[in-house]
GULO-5432 format. One record per residue (C-alpha): residue number from 0; residue in three letters; x, y, z. Coordinates in pm, whole numbers. Layout:
// GULO-5432
> NUM,ALA,X,Y,Z
...
***
This chain:
// GULO-5432
> 0,MET,5901,12854,7352
> 1,ASN,6128,12817,7640
> 2,LEU,6406,12529,7552
> 3,LYS,6576,12511,7889
> 4,PRO,6337,12246,8063
> 5,LEU,6370,12018,7830
> 6,CYS,6734,12071,7748
> 7,LYS,6778,12015,8147
> 8,LEU,6552,11716,8088
> 9,ALA,6787,11605,7807
> 10,THR,7108,11599,8003
> 11,ILE,6973,11433,8273
> 12,LEU,6800,11096,8031
> 13,ALA,7169,11139,7876
> 14,VAL,7343,11070,8202
> 15,ALA,7124,10820,8382
> 16,LEU,7161,10581,8039
> 17,GLY,7563,10624,8052
> 18,LEU,7489,10500,8433
> 19,SER,7299,10222,8397
> 20,GLY,7390,9886,8296
> 21,CYS,7712,9667,8419
> 22,TRP,8045,9779,8341
> 23,ASP,8134,9391,8181
> 24,ASN,7932,9122,8084
> 25,LYS,8039,8872,8348
> 26,GLU,7698,8706,8542
> 27,MET,7773,8607,8917
> 28,ASP,7719,8254,8775
> 29,GLU,8039,8291,8660
> 30,TYR,8262,8284,8961
> 31,GLY,8337,8087,9265
> 32,TYR,8386,8293,9543
> 33,VAL,8744,8163,9758
> 34,GLN,8734,8210,10117
> 35,GLY,9080,8040,10185
> 36,VAL,9371,7845,10008
> 37,ALA,9621,7631,10137
> 38,ILE,9986,7553,9930
> 39,ASP,10193,7246,10050
> 40,ALA,10445,7093,9802
> 41,THR,10364,6769,9584
> 42,GLN,10625,6499,9603
> 43,ASP,10720,6569,9248
> 44,GLY,10814,6944,9315
> 45,LYS,10506,7127,9241
> 46,PHE,10253,7367,9374
> 47,ALA,9992,7161,9544
> 48,LEU,9703,7401,9603
> 49,GLU,9362,7351,9743
> 50,THR,9125,7632,9740
> 51,LEU,8799,7692,9919
> 52,PHE,8502,7801,9787
> 53,TYR,8187,7964,9948
> 54,ASN,7886,7741,9849
> 55,PRO,7596,7981,9844
> 56,THR,7321,7708,9877
> 57,ASN,6953,7763,10019
> 58,ALA,6875,7781,10352
> 59,GLN,6513,7638,10289
> 60,SER,6365,7375,10040
> 61,THR,6143,7442,9780
> 62,GLY,5873,7353,9945
> 63,GLY,5962,7672,10248
> 64,ALA,6093,7381,10530
> 65,ALA,6427,7492,10642
> 66,LYS,6698,7273,10571
> 67,PRO,6944,7083,10804
> 68,SER,7275,7271,10793
> 69,GLU,7462,7232,10477
> 70,LYS,7874,7222,10463
> 71,ARG,7889,7615,10336
> 72,GLY,8238,7517,10156
> 73,LEU,8393,7346,9966
> 74,THR,8759,7265,9825
> 75,ILE,8914,7231,9444
> 76,LYS,9266,7051,9434
> 77,THR,9475,7161,9202
> 78,ASN,9851,7188,9140
> 79,GLY,10144,7269,8857
> 80,GLU,10489,7428,8828
> 81,SER,10391,7777,8918
> 82,VAL,10075,7859,9185
> 83,PHE,9924,8114,8867
> 84,GLU,9918,7781,8680
> 85,ALA,9741,7558,8937
> 86,VAL,9530,7824,8982
> 87,ARG,9414,7826,8599
> 88,GLN,9322,7468,8672
> 89,ILE,9008,7548,8915
> 90,PRO,8781,7602,8598
> 91,MET,8830,7233,8467
> 92,LYS,8731,7084,8799
> 93,LEU,8460,7399,8941
> 94,GLY,8303,7475,8584
> 95,ARG,8385,7871,8728
> 96,LYS,8659,8129,8744
> 97,ALA,8779,8206,9110
> 98,LYS,8745,8514,9245
> 99,TRP,8972,8621,9504
> 100,ASP,8832,8959,9641
> 101,HIS,8698,8817,9957
> 102,MET,8998,8561,10040
> 103,ARG,9064,8529,10374
> 104,VAL,9333,8315,10481
> 105,ILE,9597,8188,10275
> 106,LEU,9759,7865,10462
> 107,LEU,10100,7785,10396
> 108,GLY,10271,7439,10480
> 109,ASP,10565,7473,10697
> 110,GLY,10727,7140,10470
> 111,LEU,10664,7370,10170
> 112,LEU,10831,7691,10415
> 113,LYS,11141,7544,10490
> 114,THR,11257,7454,10138
> 115,HIS,11126,7774,9968
> 116,ASP,11077,8171,9964
> 117,ALA,10729,8289,10116
> 118,GLY,10800,8551,9884
> 119,GLU,10831,8317,9586
> 120,ILE,10475,8142,9688
> 121,LEU,10278,8458,9747
> 122,ASP,10432,8647,9422
> 123,PHE,10094,8591,9224
> 124,PHE,9875,8697,9500
> 125,SER,10061,9000,9575
> 126,ARG,10130,9075,9217
> 127,ASP,9716,8955,9116
> 128,HIS,9465,9264,9146
> 129,GLU,9190,9106,9291
> 130,PRO,9356,8983,9655
> 131,ARG,9321,9214,9914
> 132,GLY,9613,9345,10062
> 133,THR,9465,9270,10458
> 134,VAL,9463,8896,10366
> 135,LEU,9579,8689,10653
> 136,PRO,9895,8433,10566
> 137,MET,9945,8173,10846
> 138,VAL,10217,7937,10894
> 139,ALA,10035,7525,10893
> 140,GLN,10126,7200,11064
> 141,SER,10233,6970,10830
> 142,ASP,9993,6923,10533
> 143,ALA,9825,7271,10504
> 144,GLY,9534,7154,10271
> 145,ARG,9398,6924,10570
> 146,PHE,9343,7242,10785
> 147,LEU,9054,7351,10481
> 148,GLU,8889,7007,10530
> 149,ILE,8795,7064,10872
> 150,LYS,8405,7181,10983
> 151,PRO,8367,7528,11121
> 152,PHE,8206,7546,11424
> 153,ILE,7985,7861,11404
> 154,GLU,8116,8046,11119
> 155,GLU,7984,7950,10782
> 156,THR,8323,7871,10587
> 157,ILE,8627,7714,10783
> 158,GLY,8830,7989,10580
> 159,GLN,8615,8314,10799
> 160,GLN,8659,8080,11158
> 161,TYR,9033,8104,11093
> 162,LYS,9027,8507,10989
> 163,ARG,8786,8560,11323
> 164,MET,9063,8310,11537
> 165,GLU,9321,8493,11452
> 166,THR,9138,8848,11572
> 167,GLU,9025,8740,11855
> 168,GLY,9285,8517,12001
> 169,ALA,9528,8817,11940
> 170,HIS,9304,9094,12115
> 171,TYR,9247,8875,12378
> 172,SER,9537,8681,12491
> 173,ALA,9747,8770,12289
> 174,LYS,9888,8449,12194
> 175,THR,9893,8512,11866
> 176,SER,9955,8797,11597
> 177,GLY,9845,8814,11301
> 178,ILE,9996,9040,10914
> 179,PRO,9852,9100,10668
> 180,LEU,9969,9034,10357
> 181,PHE,10095,9375,10250
> 182,ASP,10262,9449,10572
> 183,LEU,10435,9100,10497
> 184,ALA,10598,9173,10215
> 185,ILE,10730,9501,10367
> 186,HIS,10881,9318,10662
> 187,LEU,11042,9051,10410
> 188,LYS,11252,9363,10198
> 189,SER,11332,9530,10535
> 190,PRO,11715,9544,10573
> 191,VAL,11702,9263,10831
> 192,GLY,11434,9023,10606
> 193,VAL,11223,8910,10916
> 194,ALA,10862,8861,10984
> 195,ILE,10640,8660,11210
> 196,ILE,10337,8503,11096
> 197,PRO,10046,8309,11251
> 198,PHE,10095,7907,11346
> 199,LEU,9792,7687,11262
> 200,HIS,9842,7366,11410
> 201,GLN,9658,7074,11662
> 202,ASP,9659,7119,11995
> 203,GLU,9824,6801,12179
> 204,ALA,9563,6751,12449
> 205,ASP,9281,6683,12266
> 206,GLN,9388,6710,11882
> 207,LYS,9157,7031,11813
> 208,THR,9276,7276,11568
> 209,ILE,9444,7567,11698
> 210,LEU,9563,7908,11614
> 211,SER,9860,8039,11860
> 212,GLY,10227,8083,11894
> 213,LEU,10439,8257,11605
> 214,ALA,10625,8102,11268
> 215,ILE,10922,8323,11212
> 216,LEU,11060,8382,10881
> 217,LYS,11437,8436,10777
> 218,LYS,11487,8558,10442
> 219,GLY,11156,8407,10355
> 220,LYS,11235,8075,10483
> 221,LEU,11098,7894,10799
> 222,ALA,11343,7958,11060
> 223,GLY,11141,7856,11385
> 224,ILE,10831,7876,11550
> 225,LEU,10744,8020,11915
> 226,ASP,10443,7878,12117
> 227,SER,10187,8068,12264
> 228,LYS,10362,8155,12593
> 229,GLU,10645,8293,12419
> 230,THR,10423,8486,12192
> 231,ALA,10286,8650,12508
> 232,THR,10642,8763,12626
> 233,PHE,10710,8811,12211
> 234,MET,10399,9071,12212
> 235,MET,10572,9230,12453
> 236,LEU,10896,9295,12341
> 237,ASP,10783,9462,12013
> 238,ASN,10540,9668,12224
> 239,ARG,10205,9499,12059
> 240,TYR,10090,9320,12344
> 241,ARG,9734,9560,12514
> 242,ILE,9568,9327,12732
> 243,GLY,9622,8975,12821
> 244,ILE,9645,8739,13132
> 245,LEU,9958,8643,13319
> 246,THR,9969,8358,13504
> 247,ILE,10161,8404,13852
> 248,PRO,10314,8055,14035
> 249,CYS,10293,8091,14420
> 250,GLN,10607,8127,14585
> 251,GLY,10770,7786,14650
> 252,ALA,10574,7597,14419
> 253,GLY,10655,7403,14112
> 254,SER,10506,7405,13773
> 255,PRO,10136,7582,13820
> 256,GLN,9870,7329,13911
> 257,ILE,9510,7424,14059
> 258,GLY,9520,7623,14391
> 259,THR,9934,7690,14331
> 260,ALA,9900,7939,14044
> 261,GLU,9768,8293,14022
> 262,SER,9658,8553,13702
> 263,LEU,9679,8891,13672
> 264,GLU,9441,9083,13408
> 265,VAL,9666,9298,13197
> 266,LEU,9458,9636,13170
> 267,SER,9736,9820,12977
> 268,PHE,10120,9808,12852
> 269,SER,10377,10030,12712
> 270,ASN,10711,9915,12653
> 271,LYS,11021,10194,12525
> 272,MET,11310,10114,12338
> 273,LYS,11592,10235,12284
> 274,VAL,11913,10122,12075
> 275,SER,12251,10210,12140
> 276,PHE,12639,10085,12123
> 277,ASP,12900,10001,12437
> 278,GLU,13264,10102,12371
> 279,ASP,13342,9775,12224
> 280,GLY,13083,9807,11906
> 281,ARG,12774,9566,12104
> 282,VAL,12462,9630,12055
> 283,ILE,12283,9722,12398
> 284,VAL,11849,9731,12387
> 285,GLY,11730,9861,12701
> 286,MET,11327,9848,12744
> 287,ARG,11134,10029,12998
> 288,ILE,10788,9871,13075
> 289,LYS,10509,9938,13209
> 290,ILE,10218,9699,13277
> 291,ARG,9888,9814,13488
> 292,GLY,9638,9538,13555
> 293,THR,9408,9397,13821
> 294,ALA,9386,9087,13964
> 295,GLY,9216,8808,13793
> 296,GLU,9251,8555,14095
> 297,LEU,9443,8474,14342
> 298,GLN,9527,8173,14564
> 299,CYS,9814,8257,14825
> 300,SER,9855,8607,14776
> 301,LYS,9714,8881,15041
> 302,LEU,9624,9278,14842
> 303,ASP,9535,9406,15171
> 304,SER,9776,9619,15236
> 305,PRO,10015,9847,15032
> 306,GLN,10321,9621,15153
> 307,GLU,10156,9301,15042
> 308,THR,10027,9504,14670
> 309,LYS,10394,9624,14659
> 310,ARG,10557,9229,14751
> 311,PHE,10299,9096,14455
> 312,GLU,10418,9359,14183
> 313,GLU,10734,9288,14235
> 314,GLN,10682,8971,14186
> 315,VAL,10502,8968,13846
> 316,SER,10760,9229,13705
> 317,GLY,11074,8949,13795
> 318,MET,10847,8696,13645
> 319,VAL,10803,8889,13344
> 320,GLU,11161,8968,13319
> 321,GLU,11257,8645,13343
> 322,GLN,10991,8528,13061
> 323,LEU,11113,8807,12865
> 324,GLN,11508,8686,12886
> 325,HIS,11383,8347,12761
> 326,THR,11190,8499,12495
> 327,VAL,11540,8666,12388
> 328,SER,11746,8392,12380
> 329,ILE,11494,8206,12135
> 330,LEU,11520,8456,11857
> 331,GLN,11890,8513,11970
> 332,GLN,11930,8105,11902
> 333,TYR,11758,8153,11582
> 334,GLU,11966,8466,11440
> 335,SER,11610,8623,11374
> 336,ASP,11608,9004,11448
> 337,ALA,11176,8970,11474
> 338,LEU,11200,9269,11683
> 339,GLY,11364,9488,11407
> 340,ILE,11654,9622,11577
> 341,GLY,11827,9629,11281
> 342,ASN,11616,9850,11077
> 343,LYS,11621,10125,11343
> 344,ILE,11999,10124,11344
> 345,ALA,11923,10077,10936
> 346,SER,11697,10426,10986
> 347,ARG,11894,10619,11202
> 348,HIS,12234,10519,11182
> 349,PRO,12267,10454,10797
> 350,LYS,12633,10443,10801
> 351,LYS,12698,10214,11121
> 352,TRP,12447,9952,10930
> 353,ARG,12638,9959,10597
> 354,GLN,12926,9852,10829
> 355,ILE,12769,9574,11029
> 356,GLN,12481,9498,10760
> 357,SER,12660,9132,10644
> 358,SER,12729,9049,10997
> 359,TRP,12396,9130,11184
> 360,ASP,12262,8800,11223
> 361,LYS,12573,8701,11425
> 362,ARG,12566,9068,11631
> 363,PHE,12190,9041,11703
> 364,ALA,12294,8714,11843
> 365,GLU,12529,8870,12055
> 366,CYS,12321,9182,12146
> 367,ARG,12267,9265,12495
> 368,PHE,11902,9327,12644
> 369,ARG,11832,9524,12944
> 370,PHE,11465,9527,13086
> 371,GLU,11315,9764,13376
> 372,VAL,10982,9608,13425
> 373,GLU,10741,9845,13653
> 374,THR,10399,9688,13794
> 375,GLU,10110,9818,13896
> 376,ILE,9821,9654,14043
> 377,VAL,9525,9925,14001
> 378,GLY,9182,9691,14101
> 379,THR,9147,9342,14296
> 380,GLY,8798,9302,14060
> 381,MET,8465,9300,14226
> 382,ASP,8603,9115,14574
> 383,ILE,8884,9260,14848
> 384,GLY,9214,9184,14844
> 385,THR,9173,8825,15036
> 386,PRO,9175,8477,14841
> 387,PHE,8820,8350,14827
> 388,SER,8961,8049,14952
> 389,GLN,9067,8195,15320
> 390,GLU,8919,8393,15583
> 391,GLU,8952,8760,15638
> 392,ASP,9164,8851,15921
***
């Protein structure tokens, strides 16, 4: 009798039985799936946690008719002397254990970061095995918890909306920039100990929530804020600017108004940085910047000749250089090396870095920056290089 087929069948059945079933005994309805968390400080010095959960409500009623739009997120407020203690109080109010695998954002109140180190606040999320290293930390204006109670526009939860606001806003406008939790830990533990994360706040014009600008964390605490315009030039300084819009005021015009400002759509950007020392030991930072773009709007310039195009390119380069100098002066005012220049010195000149490390904040504030900006206009869009409001010559 041939036993080989029976042996093969027995082996297959044994393997199949070993693979069947769940690896643990937890059911889906035992968990609450976190979409975002906001952390503030209570008046008595404890951590105040507001946790946003996804609400998996059915989109249809029992009779098959569509339900009206329902809120897909619900928040639970807890507090504790540590973040972990506040987390473990969630089941007492929700009836489920918090599940952190799908968390989108972590909001940190700016008041909390003025007195507490971000590393101390985020230690639980970096140490626990569930939160992903790709979750996006953000600094929220004043009370962070209130930003989780806002109704989302398109996304199902406000946590997902904030994540999309960061990724799309950074990509298309360069007026914010995200840094995942894992990278934030690396920046805060770098030789200079400075990191930047998005700033969530209310727009002064319409009081709507907007994600623009950057918060500067120095040694884990909030050192200052860059507004949206300064953020765009910071991205240039840090060589992370890719595409965006540059607004160029007409010559002789004051603040940009309707009909007195033009725009350039940046298609590509590059920045080559070189760090050196002068005879007195002062740090010299040189940057060669190249911008390629196409005319987005023309109001007072004509790009119908090589001479006019050259003049416009020089005007853009001069404006960009002024904005770069302005943003550098703000970083130096905060004595915050958010560009990581000290990190470059530490890796390339370790002996020199050991000599200047203790006084680096002051040395950074005295660094000399030299810019060489080159702009190239590669097109005028679908129209010719004459403003739409003007007649051709």
